[in-house]
Residue, then its C-alpha position, 0 to 999 in steps of 0.5 A: m965788253v966795255y960800256t960807256n955812255e950807253v954804248v957797248t963795245i964787244p971786241k972780237s978775237v979768237t986768240p986767248e992772248r988778244i982776248e986778254l989784251n982787249a979786256d985790259v982797257f980800264d987803265f984810263e978814263l975819258s973826261e966829260e969834254e972828251m965824251k962830249e966831243i965823241d958824242s958829237l960825232n954820232q950820226d945814228q948810222r950803222m957801220g956794218p950789216d944789219p944783223d936782222e938781214l943776215n942769212 
C-alpha cells in the first residue's frame, strides 16, 4: 500500500512475484512541483464502481 498526499493506492495481484514487484516502489520521490501538477488533475470523481452499490 502506498500513501502519498492523502491518496492510498492498493495494487492488486495474486502472483507472489508481482506482489513483491508492486511493493518495491520506494526508490524515488516526487518533487513538490510534480505533486502540485498531479493534484491539479483531480476532478473528485470515482473511476470505478461505487463499492456501496455492489451486490
